[in-house]
C-alpha positions in Angstrom: -15.2 -1.2 21.1 -13.6 -4.7 20.6 -12.0 -5.6 17.4 -9.9 -8.8 16.4 -6.8 -8.1 14.3 -4.9 -10.7 12.3 -1.3 -9.7 12.6 1.2 -11.0 9.9 4.6 -9.9 10.8 6.2 -11.5 7.9 10.0 -11.5 7.1 12.9 -9.1 7.2 12.0 -5.9 9.1 8.4 -6.9 9.1 8.4 -8.1 12.9 10.3 -4.9 14.0 7.8 -2.4 12.3 4.7 -4.3 13.3 5.7 -4.4 16.9 5.8 -0.6 16.9 2.5 -0.4 15.2 1.0 -2.6 17.9 2.5 -0.4 20.4 0.7 2.5 19.0 -2.5 0.7 18.7 -2.4 -0.3 22.3 -1.9 3.4 23.2 -5.0 4.2 21.2 -6.9 1.4 22.9 -5.9 2.7 26.4 -6.8 6.3 25.5 -10.1 5.7 23.9 -11.3 2.6 25.8 -11.1 0.0 22.8 -9.9 -3.5 22.9 -7.7 -4.9 20.3 -7.2 -8.5 20.2 -4.3 -9.7 17.9 -4.0 -13.2 16.4 -0.5 -13.9 15.0 -0.3 -15.6 11.8 2.3 -16.8 9.3 2.8 -15.8 5.7 5.8 -15.3 3.4 9.3 -16.8 3.8 8.9 -17.6 7.3 5.6 -19.5 6.5 7.5 -21.5 3.9 10.1 -22.4 6.4 7.6 -23.4 9.2 4.8 -24.9 7.1 6.1 -25.6 3.7 3.7 -23.0 2.2 4.0 -19.3 1.7 0.2 -19.0 2.6 -1.1 -21.8 5.0 -4.9 -22.3 5.0 -4.7 -21.6 8.9 -3.5 -18.0 7.7 -6.4 -17.6 5.3 -8.9 -18.8 7.8 -7.6 -16.6 10.6 -7.8 -13.6 8.2 -11.3 -14.3 7.2 -12.5 -14.6 10.7 -10.9 -11.3 11.9 -12.1 -7.7 11.7 -9.1 -6.7 9.8 -5.4 -7.6 8.9 -2.2 -5.9 9.6 0.9 -7.0 7.5 4.5 -6.1 7.9 6.5 -7.4 4.8 7.3 -10.7 3.0 10.3 -11.9 0.9 13.9 -11.9 0.9 16.9 -13.4 -0.9 16.8 -16.8 1.0 13.7 -17.8 -1.0 14.4 -15.9 -4.3 15.2 -19.2 -6.1 11.9 -21.0 -5.3 9.3 -21.7 -8.0 6.6 -19.2 -8.5 4.1 -20.9 -6.3 6.7 -21.4 -3.4 7.9 -17.7 -3.3 6.9 -15.4 -0.4 5.2 -13.1 -2.8 2.9 -16.0 -3.8 1.5 -15.6 -0.4 0.8 -12.0 -0.9 -1.1 -12.4 -4.1 -2.9 -15.4 -2.6 -4.1 -13.4 0.5 -5.4 -10.7 -1.7 -7.3 -13.2 -3.9 -8.7 -15.2 -0.9 -9.9 -12.0 0.8 -11.3 -10.6 -2.5 -9.2 -7.3 -2.0 -9.7 -5.6 -5.3 -8.9 -2.0 -4.3 -5.5 -0.8 -3.2 -5.3 2.7 -1.7 -2.0 4.3 -1.6 -1.7 7.9 -0.3 1.4 9.8 -1.3 1.7 13.2 0.7 4.7 15.2 1.1 4.9 16.3 4.8 6.4 19.7 5.4 9.1 18.4 7.8 10.4 16.1 5.1 10.5 18.6 2.1 14.3 18.4 2.1 14.1 14.6 1.6 12.0 15.0 -1.6 14.3 14.6 -4.8 12.2 17.1 -6.7 13.2 20.8 -7.0 11.7 23.2 -4.4 9.7 25.2 -7.0 7.9 21.9 -8.0 7.3 20.6 -4.2 6.0 24.3 -3.3 2.9 23.5 -5.4 2.1 20.7 -3.0 2.1 16.8 -3.4 -1.0 15.3 -1.8 -2.6 12.4 -4.0 -4.0 9.0 -3.8 -3.5 6.1 -6.1 -6.3 3.7 -6.3 -4.9 0.5 -7.8 -7.1 -2.5 -9.1 -5.5 -5.4 -7.1 -6.6 -8.8 -8.3 -6.8 -8.6 -12.0 -4.5 -7.8 -14.9 -1.2 -9.3 -15.7 -0.5 -10.5 -12.1 -3.7 -12.8 -12.0 -4.0 -13.4 -15.8 -3.0 -16.7 -17.6 0.8 -17.4 -17.3 2.7 -19.9 -19.2 6.3 -20.7 -20.5 6.8 -22.9 -23.4 9.1 -23.7 -26.3 7.9 -22.1 -29.6 7.9 -23.5 -33.0 11.3 -22.2 -33.6 12.7 -23.7 -30.4 12.9 -20.5 -28.5 11.8 -20.5 -24.8 8.9 -18.1 -24.5 6.8 -16.8 -21.7 3.4 -15.3 -21.8 1.3 -13.2 -19.2 -2.0 -12.2 -20.0 -3.6 -8.9 -19.0 -7.3 -9.6 -18.7 -10.0 -7.3 -17.4 -13.8 -7.6 -17.2 -16.0 -4.7 -17.3 -17.2 -5.2 -13.8 -13.7 -5.2 -12.5 -13.1 -1.9 -14.0 -16.4 -0.5 -12.9 -16.2 -1.3 -9.3 -12.5 0.1 -9.0 -13.6 3.3 -10.7 -16.5 3.7 -8.2 -13.9 3.5 -5.4 -11.9 6.2 -6.9 -14.8 8.6 -7.7 -16.2 8.2 -4.2 -12.8 8.9 -2.7 -12.5 12.1 -4.8 -15.7 13.4 -3.4 -14.0 13.3 0.0 -11.0 15.1 -1.3 -10.6 17.6 -4.0 -13.2 16.2 -6.6 -10.6 15.0 -9.4 -10.0 11.7 -10.8 -7.4 10.8 -13.4 -7.6 7.4 -15.1 -4.3 5.9 -16.2 -4.3 3.5 -19.1 -2.4 2.6 -22.4 -5.5 2.8 -24.5 -3.1 3.6 -27.7 -1.9 0.2 -27.6 -3.7 -2.3 -25.4 -7.4 -3.7 -25.9 -7.7 -4.2 -22.1 -6.9 -0.3 -21.6 -9.3 0.6 -24.4 -12.1 -1.3 -22.4 -10.6 0.4 -19.2 -11.2 3.9 -20.8 -14.6 3.0 -22.0 -15.9 1.9 -18.7 -14.1 4.8 -16.8 -16.0 7.4 -19.0 -19.3 5.4 -18.4 -18.7 5.7 -14.6 -17.7 9.2 -14.8 -21.0 10.3 -16.2 -22.6 9.3 -13.0 -20.3 11.8 -11.0 -20.8 15.2 -12.8 -19.4 17.0 -9.8 -16.0 15.2 -10.1 -13.6 16.6 -12.6 -12.4 13.6 -14.9 -9.6 13.1 -17.3 -7.6 10.2 -19.1 -3.9 10.0 -19.2 -1.6 7.3 -20.9 0.8 5.7 -18.3 3.9 6.8 -19.8 2.9 10.4 -19.6 1.5 9.8 -16.2 5.0 8.6 -15.1 6.6 11.9 -16.4 3.9 14.2 -15.0 4.3 12.7 -11.5 7.8 14.2 -11.5 7.0 17.3 -13.6 4.2 18.5 -11.6 2.5 16.0 -8.9 0.3 18.9 -7.7 -1.9 18.3 -10.7 -3.2 15.0 -9.2 -5.8 14.3 -6.7 -7.0 10.6 -7.1 -5.4 8.4 -9.8 -7.1 5.2 -10.7 -5.5 2.5 -12.7 -5.0 -1.3 -13.2 -2.8 -3.6 -11.4 0.6 -3.3 -13.1 0.5 0.4 -13.9 -0.6 1.0 -10.2 2.1 -0.9 -8.8 4.8 1.1 -10.8 3.3 4.5 -10.5 2.5 4.1 -6.6 6.2 3.4 -6.1 7.2 6.3 -8.0 4.7 8.6 -6.2 5.9 7.3 -3.0 9.7 8.0 -3.6 9.1 11.6 -4.5 7.5 12.1 -1.0 11.0 11.5 0.3 11.0 7.7 1.6 9.2 4.6 0.9 9.5 4.0 4.5 6.7 6.6 5.1 3.9 5.3 2.8 1.1 3.1 4.1 -1.6 1.3 2.1 -4.9 -0.3 2.5 -6.3 -3.1 0.3 -10.1 -3.3 0.4 -13.0 -5.5 -0.7 -16.6 -5.9 -0.5 -17.6 -7.2 3.0 -14.3 -8.7 3.6 -11.6 -7.7 6.3 -9.3 -5.0 4.8 -5.5 -5.6 4.8 -3.2 -2.9 5.7 0.5 -2.8 5.1 3.5 -0.5 4.4 4.4 -0.5 0.6 8.1 -1.1 1.3 9.7 -4.4 1.1 11.3 -6.5 3.9 14.8 -4.8 3.7 16.8 -7.9 4.7 20.0 -5.8 4.9 18.8 -4.0 8.0 16.7 -6.7 9.5 17.1 -7.3 13.2 19.2 -4.0 13.6 16.4 -1.9 15.1 17.2 0.8 12.2 14.0 0.4 10.1 11.5 3.2 9.8 8.2 2.1 11.3 6.2 5.1 10.2 4.6 3.4 7.2 3.5 0.5 9.4 2.2 2.9 12.0 0.3 5.0 9.4 -1.2 1.7 7.9 -2.7 1.1 11.4 -4.3 4.5 11.3 -5.8 3.7 7.9 -7.2 0.4 9.4 -8.8 2.4 12.2 -10.2 4.9 9.6 -11.5 2.6 6.8 -12.3 -0.8 8.6 -13.3 0.3 12.2 -14.6 3.9 11.2 -12.4 5.3 14.3 -11.7 8.6 12.4 -10.6 10.4 15.6 -8.2 7.7 16.7 -6.7 7.7 13.1 -6.3 11.4 13.1 -4.5 11.1 16.6 -2.0 8.6 15.2 -1.4 10.8 12.0 -1.0 13.9 14.1 1.3 12.2 16.5 3.6 11.0 13.7 3.5 14.6 12.3 4.6 15.9 15.6 7.5 13.5 16.1 8.7 14.7 12.5 8.2 18.3 13.4 10.2 17.9 16.6 13.2 16.6 14.4 13.3 12.9 15.2 14.3 10.7 12.2 15.2 7.2 11.3 18.3 6.8 9.1 16.3 6.7 5.9 15.0 10.0 6.2 17.9 11.5 8.3 19.0 15.0 7.6 21.5 17.6 8.9 20.3 18.9 12.3 17.9 16.2 12.9 18.0 13.7 15.7 18.6 10.0 14.8 16.4 7.5 16.5 16.0 3.7 16.3 13.0 1.9 15.1 11.6 1.3 18.7 12.5 4.8 19.8 10.5 6.2 16.8 7.4 4.0 18.0 7.9 5.1 21.7 7.8 8.9 20.6 4.7 8.3 18.6 2.9 6.7 21.3 4.0 9.3 23.7 2.5 12.1 21.7 -0.7 10.2 21.6 
């Protein structure tokens, strides 16, 4: 099978971790007889430097004409003082909008070899931690009306609008319920319905959709309680569905209790458009170019790409099993290093995963 993959290495450690993901994909192609063609595109800080835009039109066109998109990370202190539309993160929001990627899928699973890296007590982790956060990606405060002005009293004031339509809520809820049917048949919808009108609409539509899935256990939870429950007893969750801002925060919390942000992949999906796959961590400019970064999240993002965009389930399993095997053998990058383990570089970790494949 031949597939065209748009590759955006981005900033900081992005180029390093994406190189290891491509190394693993090439090994999969060799083993299973596939052909992956890569188109290198610019986005983020490097795109600002080279083109004057965080998201050049060439990148949008290249992504739209591809079968899928693999992204490293964008951003860094070099570009932090630019205005909103000229910051690297504007490219990330822009590509999500251009590709109509409304569903962000972030799994959080505590792997047994990394149980010591989890900050939670053993009696909590012994219950298990294996959940998925389904986050609405192109609505809410991040995409609502924004304005900064001087109010009637002379105070500088900023406003961000959290706006949702019923159709936006309905389609993301369906993603969550369909995913739950492939897992443990449980959905928890997170909102702030005791305060926000947008959350009251969210809850109304979530209940409407849940009625169409009588086989799936469904419940609501306020976002502040959800943040607490994630560290008190994460085993109670299977699939969490929530809006953009809440999902951004909760998915980082869920990821950290697995041991390291460097381990968590993600998929951003739309209707009929190429999916975008990326690790959830940032560009880590403090270790960029030092061959220290953990490429696991990028590699596992590539596995999600094979699973969700290309329906290559066996190949995705192969990558995930190889990553597990490397950890079981005691190899660690510095972010997940513990006593008695063997420290390896970014490129060595990619080599070992490829070797197990």
